[in-house]
C-alpha positions as CSV (number, residue, x, y, z in Angstrom):
1,M,-25.1,7.7,-47.6
2,A,-23.7,9.5,-44.6
3,N,-26.0,12.4,-45.3
4,R,-29.1,10.2,-44.9
5,D,-27.8,8.9,-41.5
6,Y,-27.4,12.5,-40.4
7,R,-31.0,13.2,-41.3
8,K,-32.2,10.2,-39.2
9,V,-30.2,11.5,-36.2
10,S,-31.6,15.0,-36.6
11,R,-35.2,13.6,-36.8
12,A,-34.7,11.6,-33.6
13,G,-33.4,14.8,-32.0
14,L,-36.4,16.7,-33.2
15,W,-38.6,14.3,-31.2
16,L,-36.9,15.6,-28.0
17,D,-37.2,19.2,-29.0
18,V,-40.1,20.7,-27.0
19,R,-40.1,24.2,-28.5
20,R,-42.5,23.5,-31.3
21,R,-45.0,21.3,-29.5
22,R,-48.6,22.2,-29.5
23,L,-51.2,21.6,-26.8
24,G,-52.4,18.3,-28.3
25,M,-48.9,16.8,-28.2
26,W,-48.5,17.9,-24.6
27,A,-51.8,16.2,-23.8
28,Y,-50.6,13.0,-25.5
29,T,-47.2,13.1,-23.7
30,I,-48.8,13.7,-20.3
31,N,-51.2,10.8,-20.9
32,R,-48.5,8.4,-21.8
33,I,-46.1,9.4,-19.0
34,T,-48.8,9.2,-16.4
35,G,-50.0,5.9,-17.8
36,V,-46.5,4.4,-17.5
37,G,-46.1,5.9,-14.0
38,L,-49.4,4.3,-12.9
39,V,-48.4,0.9,-14.2
40,I,-45.1,1.2,-12.3
41,Y,-47.0,2.2,-9.2
42,L,-49.3,-0.8,-9.5
43,Y,-46.3,-3.2,-9.4
44,L,-44.8,-1.3,-6.4
45,H,-48.2,-1.4,-4.6
46,L,-48.4,-5.1,-5.1
47,G,-44.9,-5.5,-3.7
48,V,-45.9,-3.4,-0.6
49,L,-49.0,-5.5,-0.1
50,S,-46.8,-8.6,0.1
51,L,-45.6,-7.2,3.4
52,L,-48.9,-8.4,4.8
53,T,-47.7,-11.9,4.4
54,R,-44.7,-11.2,6.7
55,G,-46.8,-10.4,9.7
56,Q,-48.1,-7.5,11.7
57,S,-44.7,-6.0,12.8
58,S,-43.5,-5.8,9.2
59,W,-46.7,-4.0,8.2
60,D,-46.6,-1.6,11.2
61,S,-43.1,-0.6,10.4
62,F,-44.1,0.2,6.8
63,V,-47.1,2.2,7.9
64,A,-44.8,4.3,10.2
65,L,-42.6,4.9,7.2
66,A,-45.5,5.7,4.9
67,R,-46.6,8.6,7.2
68,S,-43.3,10.4,6.6
69,P,-43.3,13.6,4.6
70,F,-41.4,12.0,1.8
71,Y,-44.0,9.3,1.3
72,L,-46.8,11.8,1.6
73,A,-45.2,13.8,-1.2
74,L,-45.1,10.6,-3.3
75,D,-48.8,10.2,-2.6
76,V,-49.4,13.7,-3.9
77,I,-47.4,12.9,-7.0
78,L,-49.5,9.7,-7.4
79,L,-52.7,11.6,-7.1
80,A,-51.5,14.1,-9.7
81,G,-50.9,11.2,-12.1
82,V,-54.3,9.7,-11.4
83,L,-56.1,13.0,-11.9
84,L,-54.3,14.0,-15.1
85,H,-54.5,10.6,-16.6
86,G,-58.1,10.0,-15.7
87,L,-59.5,13.4,-16.7
88,N,-57.4,13.5,-19.9
89,G,-58.8,10.0,-20.6
90,L,-62.3,11.3,-20.0
91,R,-61.6,14.0,-22.6
92,I,-60.3,11.5,-25.1
93,G,-63.3,9.3,-24.5
94,L,-65.7,12.2,-25.1
95,T,-64.0,13.3,-28.2
96,G,-64.0,9.7,-29.4
97,F,-67.8,9.7,-29.2
98,G,-67.9,13.0,-31.0
99,I,-68.6,15.1,-28.0
100,G,-66.6,18.3,-27.7
101,V,-64.4,17.7,-30.7
102,R,-64.1,21.3,-31.6
103,A,-63.5,22.4,-28.0
104,Q,-61.0,19.7,-27.1
105,K,-58.2,22.2,-26.4
106,T,-60.4,24.2,-24.1
107,L,-61.6,21.0,-22.5
108,F,-58.0,19.9,-21.9
109,I,-57.2,23.2,-20.3
110,V,-60.3,23.2,-18.1
111,L,-59.7,19.6,-17.0
112,T,-56.1,20.4,-16.2
113,I,-57.2,23.3,-14.1
114,V,-59.8,21.1,-12.3
115,S,-56.9,18.6,-11.7
116,A,-54.7,21.3,-10.2
117,I,-57.5,22.5,-7.9
118,A,-58.4,19.0,-6.8
119,L,-54.7,18.2,-6.3
120,G,-54.2,21.3,-4.2
121,V,-57.2,20.5,-1.9
122,A,-56.0,16.9,-1.6
123,A,-52.4,17.9,-0.8
124,L,-53.6,20.1,2.0
125,K,-55.6,17.2,3.4
126,I,-52.8,14.7,2.9
127,F,-50.4,17.0,4.8
128,R,-53.2,18.1,7.1
129,L,-52.5,21.8,6.8
């Protein structure tokens, strides 16, 4: 009986082992993590919008804070999540319709590179470099 419990623990430990993961599992994991992150951001965004009900001075103080480098870096992270989740979702949608099924690994790599380039350009514009 104790031997079976050990196997269950080791299987749970295998889920966290990233050494044997293939590209499809990384795409799945990235999509799930960015999806959860975007849902969390949505609730935070709604909370920040509630500052509008407190008046102009409350909103102006938040805008001043949001222009700090820390918040700008968070904007870049948000954009990375939007790009990765959106373009990976596009890949999933295309393969769901039977388009590019055989080339989905290549499509994932290409769309990830497109995300990285778009993120780099946007980060330069966000930080105005």
